All heavy atoms as TSV, in Angstrom:
chain	resi	resn	atom	element	x	y	z
A	1	MET	N	N	11.966	21.318	23.947
A	1	MET	CA	C	11.781	20.335	22.830
A	1	MET	C	C	11.820	20.887	21.476
A	1	MET	O	O	12.234	20.177	20.579
A	1	MET	CB	C	10.371	19.579	23.119
A	1	MET	CG	C	10.287	18.193	22.760
A	1	MET	SD	S	11.728	17.248	23.474
A	1	MET	CE	C	11.533	15.867	22.371
A	2	ASP	N	N	11.362	22.238	21.361
A	2	ASP	CA	C	11.398	22.905	20.142
A	2	ASP	C	C	12.838	23.037	19.654
A	2	ASP	O	O	12.992	22.869	18.447
A	2	ASP	CB	C	10.745	24.269	20.293
A	2	ASP	CG	C	10.519	24.929	18.947
A	2	ASP	OD1	O	10.212	24.227	17.903
A	2	ASP	OD2	O	10.795	26.244	18.906
A	3	GLN	N	N	13.687	23.396	20.545
A	3	GLN	CA	C	15.103	23.544	19.994
A	3	GLN	C	C	15.712	22.131	19.645
A	3	GLN	O	O	16.479	22.139	18.716
A	3	GLN	CB	C	15.976	24.148	21.059
A	3	GLN	CG	C	17.401	24.419	20.640
A	3	GLN	CD	C	17.993	25.544	21.489
A	3	GLN	OE1	O	17.393	26.132	22.398
A	3	GLN	NE2	N	19.281	25.804	21.201
A	4	GLY	N	N	15.319	21.123	20.396
A	4	GLY	CA	C	15.813	19.709	19.897
A	4	GLY	C	C	15.327	19.358	18.657
A	4	GLY	O	O	16.061	18.676	17.875
A	5	THR	N	N	14.105	19.672	18.243
A	5	THR	CA	C	13.646	19.403	16.881
A	5	THR	C	C	14.333	20.175	15.800
A	5	THR	O	O	14.617	19.678	14.844
A	5	THR	CB	C	12.108	19.827	16.717
A	5	THR	OG1	O	11.584	19.871	18.141
A	5	THR	CG2	C	11.370	18.615	16.062
A	6	LYS	N	N	14.649	21.449	16.101
A	6	LYS	CA	C	15.415	22.166	15.142
A	6	LYS	C	C	16.836	21.623	14.969
A	6	LYS	O	O	17.293	21.557	13.713
A	6	LYS	CB	C	15.552	23.553	15.618
A	6	LYS	CG	C	14.281	24.475	15.611
A	6	LYS	CD	C	14.618	25.971	16.015
A	6	LYS	CE	C	13.265	26.725	15.955
A	6	LYS	NZ	N	13.502	28.044	16.503
A	7	VAL	N	N	17.402	21.169	15.982
A	7	VAL	CA	C	18.720	20.631	15.860
A	7	VAL	C	C	18.695	19.274	14.898
A	7	VAL	O	O	19.450	19.145	14.145
A	7	VAL	CB	C	19.404	20.241	17.245
A	7	VAL	CG1	C	20.652	19.419	17.097
A	7	VAL	CG2	C	19.643	21.489	17.896
A	8	VAL	N	N	17.611	18.438	15.253
A	8	VAL	CA	C	17.517	17.297	14.468
A	8	VAL	C	C	17.190	17.564	12.942
A	8	VAL	O	O	17.823	17.029	12.110
A	8	VAL	CB	C	16.397	16.366	14.984
A	8	VAL	CG1	C	15.987	15.243	14.139
A	8	VAL	CG2	C	16.705	15.809	16.413
A	9	GLN	N	N	16.318	18.638	12.737
A	9	GLN	CA	C	16.112	18.962	11.307
A	9	GLN	C	C	17.401	19.563	10.557
A	9	GLN	O	O	17.674	19.234	9.487
A	9	GLN	CB	C	15.053	20.166	11.305
A	9	GLN	CG	C	13.647	19.589	11.614
A	9	GLN	CD	C	12.610	20.700	11.702
A	9	GLN	OE1	O	12.995	21.919	11.636
A	9	GLN	NE2	N	11.298	20.347	11.722
A	10	GLU	N	N	18.120	20.360	11.363
A	10	GLU	CA	C	19.450	20.909	10.710
A	10	GLU	C	C	20.346	19.683	10.508
A	10	GLU	O	O	21.092	19.689	9.525
A	10	GLU	CB	C	20.130	21.809	11.683
A	10	GLU	CG	C	19.343	23.186	11.783
A	10	GLU	CD	C	20.108	24.268	12.589
A	10	GLU	OE1	O	21.111	23.950	13.100
A	10	GLU	OE2	O	19.209	25.204	13.008
A	11	LEU	N	N	20.411	18.772	11.391
A	11	LEU	CA	C	21.272	17.578	11.257
A	11	LEU	C	C	20.776	16.828	10.003
A	11	LEU	O	O	21.812	16.290	9.260
A	11	LEU	CB	C	21.299	16.725	12.368
A	11	LEU	CG	C	22.108	17.232	13.557
A	11	LEU	CD1	C	22.012	16.220	14.711
A	11	LEU	CD2	C	23.576	17.394	13.173
A	12	GLN	N	N	19.595	16.616	9.785
A	12	GLN	CA	C	19.089	15.916	8.496
A	12	GLN	C	C	19.465	16.623	7.343
A	12	GLN	O	O	19.755	16.150	6.423
A	12	GLN	CB	C	17.491	15.744	8.772
A	12	GLN	CG	C	17.144	14.729	9.688
A	12	GLN	CD	C	15.671	14.649	9.924
A	12	GLN	OE1	O	14.942	15.607	9.489
A	12	GLN	NE2	N	15.150	13.544	10.561
A	13	GLU	N	N	19.347	18.042	7.258
A	13	GLU	CA	C	19.767	18.827	6.122
A	13	GLU	C	C	21.139	18.572	5.792
A	13	GLU	O	O	21.493	18.597	4.577
A	13	GLU	CB	C	19.363	20.231	6.453
A	13	GLU	CG	C	17.813	20.647	6.396
A	13	GLU	CD	C	17.495	22.044	6.874
A	13	GLU	OE1	O	18.445	22.777	6.836
A	13	GLU	OE2	O	16.336	22.365	6.990
A	14	LEU	N	N	21.954	18.755	6.895
A	14	LEU	CA	C	23.371	18.580	6.682
A	14	LEU	C	C	23.746	17.253	6.119
A	14	LEU	O	O	24.681	17.053	5.243
A	14	LEU	CB	C	24.154	18.813	7.985
A	14	LEU	CG	C	24.327	20.249	8.477
A	14	LEU	CD1	C	25.034	20.296	9.868
A	14	LEU	CD2	C	25.037	21.076	7.446
A	15	LYS	N	N	23.096	16.189	6.647
A	15	LYS	CA	C	23.153	14.840	6.102
A	15	LYS	C	C	22.875	14.783	4.679
A	15	LYS	O	O	23.575	14.126	3.894
A	15	LYS	CB	C	22.407	13.812	6.908
A	15	LYS	CG	C	22.661	12.472	6.517
A	15	LYS	CD	C	21.869	11.457	7.345
A	15	LYS	CE	C	22.071	10.041	6.924
A	15	LYS	NZ	N	21.182	9.127	7.693
A	16	GLN	N	N	21.923	15.399	4.194
A	16	GLN	CA	C	21.405	15.407	2.859
A	16	GLN	C	C	22.439	16.085	1.969
A	16	GLN	O	O	22.837	15.658	0.883
A	16	GLN	CB	C	20.054	16.169	2.593
A	16	GLN	CG	C	18.927	15.396	3.182
A	16	GLN	CD	C	17.603	16.031	3.001
A	16	GLN	OE1	O	17.661	17.289	2.808
A	16	GLN	NE2	N	16.460	15.338	3.327
A	17	LYS	N	N	23.055	17.286	2.516
A	17	LYS	CA	C	24.065	18.016	1.741
A	17	LYS	C	C	25.246	17.200	1.519
A	17	LYS	O	O	25.923	17.210	0.480
A	17	LYS	CB	C	24.297	19.366	2.504
A	17	LYS	CG	C	23.202	20.356	2.339
A	17	LYS	CD	C	23.606	21.616	3.000
A	17	LYS	CE	C	22.447	22.672	2.892
A	17	LYS	NZ	N	22.733	23.854	3.694
A	18	VAL	N	N	25.799	16.479	2.579
A	18	VAL	CA	C	26.913	15.714	2.629
A	18	VAL	C	C	26.716	14.592	1.663
A	18	VAL	O	O	27.541	14.217	0.865
A	18	VAL	CB	C	27.248	15.205	4.090
A	18	VAL	CG1	C	28.366	14.094	3.956
A	18	VAL	CG2	C	27.745	16.335	4.932
A	19	GLY	N	N	25.451	13.982	1.678
A	19	GLY	CA	C	25.119	12.916	0.779
A	19	GLY	C	C	25.304	13.330	-0.729
A	19	GLY	O	O	25.821	12.730	-1.627
A	20	HIS	N	N	24.768	14.515	-0.944
A	20	HIS	CA	C	24.833	15.093	-2.281
A	20	HIS	C	C	26.341	15.457	-2.660
A	20	HIS	O	O	26.705	15.052	-3.927
A	20	HIS	CB	C	24.028	16.554	-2.342
A	20	HIS	CG	C	24.068	17.077	-3.562
A	20	HIS	ND1	N	23.399	16.536	-4.668
A	20	HIS	CD2	C	24.609	18.257	-4.112
A	20	HIS	CE1	C	23.508	17.288	-5.796
A	20	HIS	NE2	N	24.273	18.362	-5.435
A	21	LEU	N	N	27.139	15.911	-1.823
A	21	LEU	CA	C	28.600	16.163	-2.209
A	21	LEU	C	C	29.210	14.830	-2.471
A	21	LEU	O	O	30.044	14.754	-3.350
A	21	LEU	CB	C	29.193	16.822	-1.051
A	21	LEU	CG	C	28.827	18.287	-0.768
A	21	LEU	CD1	C	29.547	18.977	0.505
A	21	LEU	CD2	C	29.311	19.220	-2.045
A	22	GLU	N	N	29.013	13.763	-1.655
A	22	GLU	CA	C	29.487	12.315	-1.898
A	22	GLU	C	C	29.129	11.869	-3.246
A	22	GLU	O	O	29.957	11.339	-3.945
A	22	GLU	CB	C	29.060	11.483	-0.812
A	22	GLU	CG	C	29.635	11.706	0.457
A	22	GLU	CD	C	29.170	10.684	1.641
A	22	GLU	OE1	O	28.133	10.079	1.362
A	22	GLU	OE2	O	29.731	10.682	2.806
A	23	GLU	N	N	27.933	12.143	-3.675
A	23	GLU	CA	C	27.475	11.656	-4.950
A	23	GLU	C	C	28.179	12.428	-6.051
A	23	GLU	O	O	28.705	11.898	-7.063
A	23	GLU	CB	C	26.005	11.985	-5.175
A	23	GLU	CG	C	25.069	10.962	-4.396
A	23	GLU	CD	C	23.540	11.304	-4.400
A	23	GLU	OE1	O	23.394	12.300	-5.190
A	23	GLU	OE2	O	22.761	10.742	-3.732
A	24	LEU	N	N	28.396	13.762	-5.892
A	24	LEU	CA	C	29.190	14.571	-6.816
A	24	LEU	C	C	30.648	14.159	-6.948
A	24	LEU	O	O	31.099	14.033	-8.008
A	24	LEU	CB	C	29.101	16.032	-6.521
A	24	LEU	CG	C	27.703	16.775	-6.684
A	24	LEU	CD1	C	27.833	18.205	-6.089
A	24	LEU	CD2	C	27.342	16.713	-8.130
A	25	LEU	N	N	31.227	13.829	-5.738
A	25	LEU	CA	C	32.662	13.392	-5.813
A	25	LEU	C	C	32.793	11.934	-6.521
A	25	LEU	O	O	33.705	11.815	-7.177
A	25	LEU	CB	C	33.194	13.349	-4.339
A	25	LEU	CG	C	33.372	14.791	-3.679
A	25	LEU	CD1	C	33.813	14.661	-2.326
A	25	LEU	CD2	C	34.510	15.539	-4.594
A	26	THR	N	N	31.783	11.208	-6.225
A	26	THR	CA	C	31.849	9.965	-6.941
A	26	THR	C	C	31.696	10.084	-8.384
A	26	THR	O	O	32.436	9.279	-9.137
A	26	THR	CB	C	30.670	8.981	-6.317
A	26	THR	OG1	O	30.708	8.887	-4.850
A	26	THR	CG2	C	30.818	7.576	-6.822
A	27	GLU	N	N	30.775	10.843	-8.875
A	27	GLU	CA	C	30.552	11.064	-10.253
A	27	GLU	C	C	31.860	11.618	-10.821
A	27	GLU	O	O	32.324	11.216	-11.934
A	27	GLU	CB	C	29.428	11.874	-10.568
A	27	GLU	CG	C	28.010	11.287	-10.331
A	27	GLU	CD	C	26.858	12.408	-10.444
A	27	GLU	OE1	O	27.285	13.536	-10.965
A	27	GLU	OE2	O	25.790	12.069	-10.066
A	28	GLN	N	N	32.429	12.569	-10.234
A	28	GLN	CA	C	33.767	13.224	-10.690
A	28	GLN	C	C	34.810	12.183	-10.770
A	28	GLN	O	O	35.623	12.095	-11.823
A	28	GLN	CB	C	34.074	14.341	-9.873
A	28	GLN	CG	C	35.170	15.110	-10.482
A	28	GLN	CD	C	35.557	16.318	-9.514
A	28	GLN	OE1	O	35.128	16.480	-8.416
A	28	GLN	NE2	N	36.285	17.354	-10.055
A	29	ALA	N	N	34.889	11.341	-9.918
A	29	ALA	CA	C	36.016	10.326	-9.813
A	29	ALA	C	C	35.726	9.231	-10.960
A	29	ALA	O	O	36.746	8.821	-11.579
A	29	ALA	CB	C	35.915	9.550	-8.453
A	30	ASN	N	N	34.442	8.947	-11.362
A	30	ASN	CA	C	34.239	8.099	-12.314
A	30	ASN	C	C	34.498	8.713	-13.790
A	30	ASN	O	O	34.729	8.043	-14.711
A	30	ASN	CB	C	32.738	7.608	-12.324
A	30	ASN	CG	C	32.571	6.676	-11.118
A	30	ASN	OD1	O	33.424	6.077	-10.529
A	30	ASN	ND2	N	31.175	6.645	-10.660
A	31	GLN	N	N	34.400	10.075	-13.926
A	31	GLN	CA	C	34.543	10.743	-15.094
A	31	GLN	C	C	36.054	11.166	-15.374
A	31	GLN	O	O	36.352	11.821	-16.406
A	31	GLN	CB	C	33.729	12.019	-15.077
A	31	GLN	CG	C	32.172	11.644	-15.145
A	31	GLN	CD	C	31.467	13.067	-15.110
A	31	GLN	OE1	O	31.930	14.076	-14.972
A	31	GLN	NE2	N	30.097	12.768	-15.272
A	32	LYS	N	N	36.972	10.751	-14.549
A	32	LYS	CA	C	38.432	11.135	-14.781
A	32	LYS	C	C	38.861	10.573	-16.084
A	32	LYS	O	O	38.539	9.390	-16.428
A	32	LYS	CB	C	39.252	10.657	-13.574
A	32	LYS	CG	C	39.109	11.466	-12.361
A	32	LYS	CD	C	40.282	11.051	-11.317
A	32	LYS	CE	C	40.170	11.909	-10.176
A	32	LYS	NZ	N	41.145	11.524	-9.086
A	33	VAL	N	N	39.487	11.341	-16.815
A	33	VAL	CA	C	40.015	10.982	-18.109
A	33	VAL	C	C	41.354	10.155	-17.839
A	33	VAL	O	O	42.248	10.713	-17.213
A	33	VAL	CB	C	40.270	12.097	-19.033
A	33	VAL	CG1	C	40.794	11.688	-20.247
A	33	VAL	CG2	C	38.995	12.900	-19.229
A	34	LYS	N	N	41.368	8.966	-18.388
A	34	LYS	CA	C	42.605	8.258	-18.260
A	34	LYS	C	C	43.675	8.813	-19.220
A	34	LYS	O	O	43.482	9.132	-20.266
A	34	LYS	CB	C	42.309	6.631	-18.681
A	34	LYS	CG	C	41.413	6.101	-17.672
A	34	LYS	CD	C	41.288	4.548	-17.989
A	34	LYS	CE	C	40.283	3.972	-16.986
A	34	LYS	NZ	N	40.036	2.607	-17.257
A	35	THR	N	N	44.956	8.822	-18.623
A	35	THR	CA	C	46.044	9.404	-19.431
A	35	THR	C	C	46.506	8.358	-20.554
A	35	THR	O	O	46.647	7.179	-20.206
A	35	THR	CB	C	47.150	9.825	-18.498
A	35	THR	OG1	O	47.507	8.720	-17.696
A	35	THR	CG2	C	46.680	10.895	-17.521
A	36	GLY	N	N	46.804	8.900	-21.557
A	36	GLY	CA	C	47.303	8.101	-22.727
A	36	GLY	C	C	48.859	8.160	-22.780
A	36	GLY	O	O	49.408	9.017	-22.043
A	37	PRO	N	N	49.455	7.597	-23.773
A	37	PRO	CA	C	50.815	7.718	-23.849
A	37	PRO	C	C	51.406	9.245	-24.231
A	37	PRO	O	O	52.484	9.614	-23.892
A	37	PRO	CB	C	51.214	6.724	-25.094
A	37	PRO	CG	C	49.853	6.330	-25.742
A	37	PRO	CD	C	48.814	6.593	-24.602
A	38	GLY	N	N	50.444	9.875	-25.106
A	38	GLY	CA	C	50.873	11.220	-25.387
A	38	GLY	C	C	50.897	12.104	-24.208
A	38	GLY	O	O	51.781	12.890	-24.024
A	39	ARG	N	N	49.963	12.028	-23.264
A	39	ARG	CA	C	49.989	12.792	-22.173
A	39	ARG	C	C	51.108	12.525	-21.241
A	39	ARG	O	O	51.859	13.334	-20.591
A	39	ARG	CB	C	48.688	12.726	-21.384
A	39	ARG	CG	C	48.491	13.480	-20.066
A	39	ARG	CD	C	48.598	15.054	-20.410
A	39	ARG	NE	N	48.434	15.667	-19.168
A	39	ARG	CZ	C	48.474	16.964	-18.936
A	39	ARG	NH1	N	48.385	17.694	-20.039
A	39	ARG	NH2	N	48.445	17.517	-17.761
A	40	THR	N	N	51.468	11.141	-21.233
A	40	THR	CA	C	52.609	10.727	-20.315
A	40	THR	C	C	53.792	11.297	-20.824
A	40	THR	O	O	54.720	11.676	-20.086
A	40	THR	CB	C	52.574	9.118	-20.275
A	40	THR	OG1	O	51.335	8.685	-19.827
A	40	THR	CG2	C	53.684	8.754	-19.513
A	41	PHE	N	N	53.978	11.341	-22.214
A	41	PHE	CA	C	55.189	11.789	-22.884
A	41	PHE	C	C	55.418	13.255	-22.594
A	41	PHE	O	O	56.468	13.875	-22.284
A	41	PHE	CB	C	55.212	11.484	-24.307
A	41	PHE	CG	C	56.473	12.053	-25.009
A	41	PHE	CD1	C	57.652	11.537	-24.883
A	41	PHE	CD2	C	56.251	13.154	-25.860
A	41	PHE	CE1	C	58.682	12.158	-25.651
A	41	PHE	CE2	C	57.299	13.855	-26.546
A	41	PHE	CZ	C	58.554	13.134	-26.482
A	42	ILE	N	N	54.216	13.979	-22.610
A	42	ILE	CA	C	54.314	15.472	-22.474
A	42	ILE	C	C	54.687	15.751	-20.994
A	42	ILE	O	O	55.541	16.662	-20.703
A	42	ILE	CB	C	53.028	16.132	-22.766
A	42	ILE	CG1	C	52.793	16.142	-24.379
A	42	ILE	CG2	C	52.878	17.483	-22.242
A	42	ILE	CD1	C	51.470	16.551	-24.862
A	43	ASP	N	N	54.097	15.007	-20.031
A	43	ASP	CA	C	54.524	15.271	-18.579
A	43	ASP	C	C	55.956	14.898	-18.288
A	43	ASP	O	O	56.522	15.651	-17.592
A	43	ASP	CB	C	53.609	14.203	-17.747
A	43	ASP	CG	C	52.109	14.797	-17.713
A	43	ASP	OD1	O	51.852	15.960	-17.968
A	43	ASP	OD2	O	51.297	13.969	-17.198
A	44	ALA	N	N	56.509	13.794	-18.970
A	44	ALA	CA	C	57.839	13.469	-18.819
A	44	ALA	C	C	58.749	14.606	-19.471
A	44	ALA	O	O	59.748	14.976	-18.790
A	44	ALA	CB	C	58.149	12.203	-19.574
A	45	LEU	N	N	58.282	15.131	-20.601
A	45	LEU	CA	C	59.141	16.183	-21.150
A	45	LEU	C	C	59.106	17.416	-20.298
A	45	LEU	O	O	60.241	18.082	-20.168
A	45	LEU	CB	C	58.562	16.585	-22.640
A	45	LEU	CG	C	59.351	17.380	-23.458
A	45	LEU	CD1	C	60.757	16.984	-23.715
A	45	LEU	CD2	C	58.590	17.692	-24.787
A	46	VAL	N	N	57.989	17.824	-19.818
A	46	VAL	CA	C	57.946	18.904	-18.779
A	46	VAL	C	C	58.893	18.849	-17.537
A	46	VAL	O	O	59.558	19.710	-17.181
A	46	VAL	CB	C	56.463	19.113	-18.493
A	46	VAL	CG1	C	56.445	20.177	-17.457
A	46	VAL	CG2	C	55.720	19.863	-19.680
A	47	SER	N	N	58.722	17.636	-17.113
A	47	SER	CA	C	59.560	17.234	-15.844
A	47	SER	C	C	61.168	17.386	-16.263
A	47	SER	O	O	61.922	17.930	-15.476
A	47	SER	CB	C	59.292	15.891	-15.357
A	47	SER	OG	O	58.097	15.782	-14.840
A	48	LEU	N	N	61.496	16.845	-17.423
A	48	LEU	CA	C	62.831	16.912	-17.784
A	48	LEU	C	C	63.247	18.330	-18.068
A	48	LEU	O	O	64.369	18.754	-17.552
A	48	LEU	CB	C	63.068	16.150	-19.120
A	48	LEU	CG	C	64.358	16.048	-19.834
A	48	LEU	CD1	C	65.389	15.424	-18.709
A	48	LEU	CD2	C	64.480	15.487	-21.123
A	49	LEU	N	N	62.512	19.108	-18.724
A	49	LEU	CA	C	62.758	20.494	-18.947
A	49	LEU	C	C	63.013	21.283	-17.725
A	49	LEU	O	O	63.793	22.060	-17.406
A	49	LEU	CB	C	61.868	21.315	-19.876
A	49	LEU	CG	C	61.951	20.722	-21.249
A	49	LEU	CD1	C	60.814	21.433	-22.103
A	49	LEU	CD2	C	63.233	21.166	-21.975
A	50	PHE	N	N	62.043	20.967	-16.721
A	50	PHE	CA	C	62.038	21.641	-15.394
A	50	PHE	C	C	63.385	21.327	-14.692
A	50	PHE	O	O	63.991	22.148	-14.061
A	50	PHE	CB	C	60.759	21.215	-14.416
A	50	PHE	CG	C	60.807	21.846	-13.128
A	50	PHE	CD1	C	60.524	23.156	-12.913
A	50	PHE	CD2	C	61.265	21.109	-11.986
A	50	PHE	CE1	C	60.564	23.591	-11.651
A	50	PHE	CE2	C	61.276	21.646	-10.691
A	50	PHE	CZ	C	60.979	22.925	-10.597
A	51	GLY	N	N	63.742	20.037	-14.733
A	51	GLY	CA	C	65.013	19.605	-14.057
A	51	GLY	C	C	66.175	20.319	-14.758
A	51	GLY	O	O	67.124	20.675	-13.946
A	52	LEU	N	N	66.272	20.386	-15.999
A	52	LEU	CA	C	67.326	21.018	-16.760
A	52	LEU	C	C	67.537	22.412	-16.552
A	52	LEU	O	O	68.517	22.976	-16.389
A	52	LEU	CB	C	67.235	20.845	-18.213
A	52	LEU	CG	C	67.576	19.304	-18.683
A	52	LEU	CD1	C	67.280	19.234	-20.126
A	52	LEU	CD2	C	69.000	18.874	-18.322
A	53	ILE	N	N	66.341	23.187	-16.508
A	53	ILE	CA	C	66.340	24.660	-16.477
A	53	ILE	C	C	66.445	25.213	-15.054
A	53	ILE	O	O	67.031	26.156	-14.790
A	53	ILE	CB	C	65.090	25.228	-17.172
A	53	ILE	CG1	C	65.263	24.908	-18.663
A	53	ILE	CG2	C	64.955	26.640	-16.941
A	53	ILE	CD1	C	63.930	25.100	-19.561
A	54	VAL	N	N	65.680	24.565	-14.180
A	54	VAL	CA	C	65.626	24.985	-12.689
A	54	VAL	C	C	66.434	24.274	-11.823
A	54	VAL	O	O	67.225	24.917	-11.163
A	54	VAL	CB	C	64.096	24.951	-12.340
A	54	VAL	CG1	C	63.965	25.415	-10.942
A	54	VAL	CG2	C	63.282	25.823	-13.138
A	55	VAL	N	N	66.292	22.993	-11.775
A	55	VAL	CA	C	66.999	22.217	-10.638
A	55	VAL	C	C	68.569	22.156	-10.963
A	55	VAL	O	O	69.330	22.272	-10.097
A	55	VAL	CB	C	66.344	20.780	-10.582
A	55	VAL	CG1	C	67.091	19.942	-9.659
A	55	VAL	CG2	C	64.821	20.830	-10.137
A	56	GLY	N	N	68.916	21.917	-12.223
A	56	GLY	CA	C	70.293	21.845	-12.552
A	56	GLY	C	C	71.109	23.001	-12.134
A	56	GLY	O	O	72.113	22.941	-11.353
A	57	PRO	N	N	70.691	24.286	-12.549
A	57	PRO	CA	C	71.569	25.302	-12.116
A	57	PRO	C	C	71.508	25.642	-10.603
A	57	PRO	O	O	72.537	26.125	-10.048
A	57	PRO	CB	C	70.765	26.586	-12.799
A	57	PRO	CG	C	70.166	26.013	-13.983
A	57	PRO	CD	C	69.738	24.573	-13.565
A	58	VAL	N	N	70.519	25.375	-9.946
A	58	VAL	CA	C	70.380	25.460	-8.561
A	58	VAL	C	C	71.477	24.532	-7.934
A	58	VAL	O	O	72.124	24.961	-6.895
A	58	VAL	CB	C	68.910	25.324	-7.904
A	58	VAL	CG1	C	68.996	25.116	-6.457
A	58	VAL	CG2	C	68.057	26.329	-8.522
A	59	VAL	N	N	71.491	23.324	-8.397
A	59	VAL	CA	C	72.512	22.371	-7.712
A	59	VAL	C	C	73.954	22.833	-7.988
A	59	VAL	O	O	74.667	22.726	-7.160
A	59	VAL	CB	C	72.242	20.903	-8.484
A	59	VAL	CG1	C	73.343	19.876	-7.971
A	59	VAL	CG2	C	70.828	20.369	-7.908
A	60	VAL	N	N	74.149	23.346	-9.163
A	60	VAL	CA	C	75.491	23.886	-9.486
A	60	VAL	C	C	75.806	25.004	-8.574
A	60	VAL	O	O	76.883	25.071	-8.083
A	60	VAL	CB	C	75.478	24.242	-10.939
A	60	VAL	CG1	C	76.859	24.991	-11.257
A	60	VAL	CG2	C	75.512	23.058	-12.006
A	61	ILE	N	N	74.973	25.906	-8.348
A	61	ILE	CA	C	75.253	27.045	-7.479
A	61	ILE	C	C	75.538	26.529	-6.162
A	61	ILE	O	O	76.442	27.106	-5.381
A	61	ILE	CB	C	74.057	27.999	-7.544
A	61	ILE	CG1	C	73.845	28.592	-8.889
A	61	ILE	CG2	C	74.097	29.061	-6.419
A	61	ILE	CD1	C	72.800	29.483	-9.138
A	62	VAL	N	N	74.621	25.643	-5.556
A	62	VAL	CA	C	74.803	25.181	-4.181
A	62	VAL	C	C	76.254	24.436	-4.085
A	62	VAL	O	O	76.875	24.708	-3.077
A	62	VAL	CB	C	73.703	24.225	-3.906
A	62	VAL	CG1	C	73.936	23.530	-2.566
A	62	VAL	CG2	C	72.274	24.900	-3.672
A	63	VAL	N	N	76.472	23.605	-4.915
A	63	VAL	CA	C	77.720	22.907	-4.906
A	63	VAL	C	C	78.883	23.883	-5.098
A	63	VAL	O	O	79.958	23.641	-4.330
A	63	VAL	CB	C	77.866	21.885	-6.048
A	63	VAL	CG1	C	79.229	21.277	-6.254
A	63	VAL	CG2	C	76.768	20.655	-5.732
A	64	GLY	N	N	78.801	24.848	-5.858
A	64	GLY	CA	C	79.857	25.947	-5.927
A	64	GLY	C	C	80.163	26.649	-4.641
A	64	GLY	O	O	81.281	26.915	-4.228
A	65	VAL	N	N	78.933	26.980	-4.092
A	65	VAL	CA	C	79.007	27.738	-2.761
A	65	VAL	C	C	79.723	26.841	-1.666
A	65	VAL	O	O	80.559	27.322	-0.949
A	65	VAL	CB	C	77.718	28.166	-2.322
A	65	VAL	CG1	C	77.682	28.819	-0.815
A	65	VAL	CG2	C	77.152	29.404	-3.292
A	66	LEU	N	N	79.288	25.648	-1.819
A	66	LEU	CA	C	80.015	24.693	-0.672
A	66	LEU	C	C	81.448	24.631	-0.959
A	66	LEU	O	O	82.156	24.433	0.038
A	66	LEU	CB	C	79.258	23.344	-0.764
A	66	LEU	CG	C	77.769	23.268	-0.183
A	66	LEU	CD1	C	77.144	21.911	-0.373
A	66	LEU	CD2	C	77.710	23.610	1.298
A	67	MET	N	N	81.796	24.461	-2.164
A	67	MET	CA	C	83.290	24.368	-2.414
A	67	MET	C	C	83.950	25.577	-2.089
A	67	MET	O	O	85.133	25.552	-1.609
A	67	MET	CB	C	83.536	24.032	-4.015
A	67	MET	CG	C	82.876	22.587	-4.341
A	67	MET	SD	S	83.193	22.169	-5.953
A	67	MET	CE	C	84.940	21.933	-6.008
A	68	VAL	N	N	83.450	26.832	-2.347
A	68	VAL	CA	C	84.007	27.978	-1.917
A	68	VAL	C	C	84.147	28.064	-0.389
A	68	VAL	O	O	85.308	28.484	0.099
A	68	VAL	CB	C	83.254	29.175	-2.408
A	68	VAL	CG1	C	83.723	30.522	-1.771
A	68	VAL	CG2	C	83.408	29.246	-3.835
A	69	VAL	N	N	83.189	27.642	0.293
A	69	VAL	CA	C	83.183	27.646	1.805
A	69	VAL	C	C	84.122	26.750	2.248
A	69	VAL	O	O	85.007	26.972	3.215
A	69	VAL	CB	C	81.716	27.356	2.366
A	69	VAL	CG1	C	81.787	27.115	3.995
A	69	VAL	CG2	C	80.717	28.597	2.051
A	70	ALA	N	N	84.286	25.600	1.601
A	70	ALA	CA	C	85.266	24.562	2.120
A	70	ALA	C	C	86.651	25.043	1.843
A	70	ALA	O	O	87.617	24.737	2.634
A	70	ALA	CB	C	84.916	23.255	1.289
A	71	SER	N	N	86.853	25.707	0.610
A	71	SER	CA	C	88.215	26.205	0.415
A	71	SER	C	C	88.626	27.250	1.472
A	71	SER	O	O	89.778	27.445	1.914
A	71	SER	CB	C	88.255	26.789	-0.961
A	71	SER	OG	O	87.436	28.052	-1.102
A	72	TRP	N	N	87.681	28.103	1.935
A	72	TRP	CA	C	87.883	29.091	3.024
A	72	TRP	C	C	88.377	28.415	4.305
A	72	TRP	O	O	89.197	28.817	5.095
A	72	TRP	CB	C	86.702	30.042	3.248
A	72	TRP	CG	C	86.450	30.950	2.231
A	72	TRP	CD1	C	87.364	31.449	1.244
A	72	TRP	CD2	C	85.303	31.692	1.945
A	72	TRP	NE1	N	86.777	32.405	0.466
A	72	TRP	CE2	C	85.463	32.576	0.873
A	72	TRP	CE3	C	84.060	31.783	2.647
A	72	TRP	CZ2	C	84.511	33.493	0.479
A	72	TRP	CZ3	C	83.112	32.607	2.098
A	72	TRP	CH2	C	83.333	33.463	1.194
A	73	LEU	N	N	87.666	27.219	4.507
A	73	LEU	CA	C	87.941	26.466	5.704
A	73	LEU	C	C	89.236	25.550	5.691
A	73	LEU	O	O	89.738	25.089	6.543
A	73	LEU	CB	C	86.814	25.567	6.134
A	73	LEU	CG	C	85.520	26.336	6.503
A	73	LEU	CD1	C	84.290	25.318	6.777
A	73	LEU	CD2	C	85.623	27.122	7.681
A	74	GLY	N	N	89.789	25.396	4.399
A	74	GLY	CA	C	90.940	24.712	4.238
A	74	GLY	C	C	90.745	23.208	3.843
A	74	GLY	O	O	91.691	22.399	3.996
A	75	THR	N	N	89.448	22.870	3.669
A	75	THR	CA	C	89.094	21.414	3.421
A	75	THR	C	C	89.131	21.165	1.852
A	75	THR	O	O	88.837	22.026	1.163
A	75	THR	CB	C	87.717	21.209	3.909
A	75	THR	OG1	O	87.668	21.532	5.190
A	75	THR	CG2	C	87.389	19.695	3.897
A	76	GLU	N	N	89.683	20.028	1.505
A	76	GLU	CA	C	89.672	19.612	0.043
A	76	GLU	C	C	88.655	18.596	-0.231
A	76	GLU	O	O	88.377	17.772	0.609
A	76	GLU	CB	C	90.959	19.061	-0.296
A	76	GLU	CG	C	92.064	20.158	-0.335
A	76	GLU	CD	C	93.380	19.550	-0.925
A	76	GLU	OE1	O	93.366	18.512	-1.542
A	76	GLU	OE2	O	94.487	20.150	-0.573
A	77	PHE	N	N	88.066	18.665	-1.400
A	77	PHE	CA	C	87.065	17.686	-1.851
A	77	PHE	C	C	87.684	16.786	-2.822
A	77	PHE	O	O	88.463	16.950	-3.597
A	77	PHE	CB	C	85.820	18.254	-2.401
A	77	PHE	CG	C	84.884	18.841	-1.459
A	77	PHE	CD1	C	84.772	20.294	-1.309
A	77	PHE	CD2	C	84.107	18.131	-0.648
A	77	PHE	CE1	C	83.859	20.735	-0.398
A	77	PHE	CE2	C	83.090	18.631	0.234
A	77	PHE	CZ	C	83.171	20.020	0.341
């Protein structure tokens, strides 16, 4: 019976810890800062620059490689 009581006590402690974590997460969710138009504009600008600097050249390289491979195979686009 002694081990059963220890298990129950440990479960109660875990329940308290989980409850405390739930409270902290709820408080954090309530404190989230709402994004304004300035932050939205900056996020859009960063996405645009990422697309131009990273994604654009990668797409050009992939399409170029596909065209070279297609020319080796004798296929026209």
